[in-house]
C-alpha positions, 0 to 999 in steps of 0.5 A: 499499499502506498501513500499519497499527500493531498494538498487540495486546492486554497479555500479562503487564503492562500496556503503556502505550507506546500513546499514544507509538507512536499519535502516532509512527505517525500522523506517519510516515504511518501509516493505522491503529493496530489492537487486540485482545484474548483475554482479558487487555486489551479492543479498544476502551479502548486506542483510546478513549484513543489516539483523544483523543491523535491527530488522523488515524489510524484506530482499529480493532479487529482483532479484538473478539471477537463472544462477548464482547458482544451486538451491541447493546452492540457497536454502541453502543461502535463508535457511540461510538468513531466519534463520539468520533473524528470518524468515524475508527472501524472495526470488526474482527470475528471468531467466536475460537475455542471455547475462549475463547468457552466457556471465557472468555465462557460463551458456546456457539460453535455454528454462529458463521457464524449468529452471525456473519450475526445480528450484523452484521445487527443492527449495520447496523439498529441504527446506521440507526435507520429503525425500533426494532430487532427481530430473529427470529434463534436466537442475539440475539433481539430483544426477548428472547421471552415465553416463553424461559427467565428472561424476564419477558416486558417487553421492547419493540423499541428505537431507539438514541437517538443518531443515529450520526456515520456509520451505515455504520461499516465492518465488517472480518471476521477469517475463515479458513474459506472459508464465513467469508471469503466471508460477508466478501466478501458483507457487510463492508468488508473481510477481515483473514486470519490468514496471507496468502502474496503468493507464493501469493495463489491459495491463497484464490481471491478472484477470484470475489468481487466485490470493491469499489475500496474494500474493504480486506483487512488482513494482519499481518505480522510485521517482523525488520529483521536480518542473519541470516534464519534467525535472525530467523525464529524469532521468526515460528516461536514465535507459529506455534507457539503458535497453531498448537501451542496456540490450540485444542484437538486436536480443532479448531483452526482456525489448525492447519487453515488452515495445512494448507490452505495446503499444510503439513497434515503440518506442522502436525499435527507442530507441533501434537503437538509442543506440546500434548505439552510440545516447545515449543521442539522445536515451533517448530523444526518450523515450516518456514521456507519457510512463516515467510517467505513469510507476514513479512518478515524479513532484511536491510533489502534484503530486505525491501524485494524482498519488499515488491513481493510485497505491493504486486502482491498484493490486500492493502491494508494490511500490518499492522506489529507496534507493540512497535518504534518503529525497526521502524515507521520503516524500514517507513514509508520503505521503503513510503511 
C-alpha cells in the first residue's frame, strides 16, 4: 500500500505551506503529492512549485477539471511539468459538474463521457507526435472547422514542437458513475474514486475489468487520530454534507447519487434537502456514522491500524491522506510504510 499526500486547493486564503509539507512527505516515503481545483487555485501551479524543491515524490493533479482547458492546453501543461520534474508527473482528470463547468468556465457540460473520451484521445496523439493532430470529434474538432461560427478558416493540423520526456504520461480518471468508471479501466492507467469502502469493495464490481498489474486505484481518505470516534467523525460528516448537499444542483448531484448507489439513497436525499434548505448543521448530523466511518480512518491509532488491514486487502493501491496535518502524515507513514 502506497501513500499520497493531498494538498487540495486553496479555500478562503492562499496556503503557503506546500513546500515544507511536500519535503516532509517525501522524507517519510510518501509516493505522491496531489492537488485539486474547483474555482480557486489551479491544480498545476502548486505542483510546479513543489517539483523544484523535491526529487522523488510523484506530482499528480487530483483532479484537473476537463472544462477548464482544451485538450491541447492540457497536453502542453502535462508535458511541461513532466519534463521539468524528470518524469514524476501523472495527470488526474475529471469532468467536475455542471454547476462549475457551465457557471464558472462557461462551457457546456452535456455528454461528459464523449468529452472525456475525445480529450484522452487527443492527449495521446499530441504526446506521441507521430503526425499533425487531427480530430473530428464534436467537442474538440482539430483544426477548427472552416464553416464553424467565427472561424477564419485558416487553421491547419499541427504537431507538438517538443519531444516529450515521456509520450505515455499516466492518466488517472476521477469517476463516480458506472459508465465513467468503465472508461477509466478502458482508457486510463488509474481510477480515482470519490468514496470507497474497503468493507464492501464489491459495490463497484471491478472484477469484470481486465486490470493491468500497474493500474492505480487511488482514494482520498480522511484520517483523524483521536480518542472519541463519534466526535472524530464530525469533520468527515461535514465534508460529506457539503458534497452531498451542496456540490451539485438539486436536480442532479453526482455525489448524492453515488451515496445512494452505496446503499444510502434515503439518507443522501435527506442530507441534500436539509443542506439546500439552509439547515447545514442538521445536514451534518444526518450523515450516518456507519457511512462516514467505512470510507475514512478515524479513532485511536490502534483502531486505525486495525482498519488499515481492510484497505491493504482491497484493490486500492494508494491511500491519499490530507496534507494539512504533519503529525497525521507521520503517523500514517509509521503505520503503513
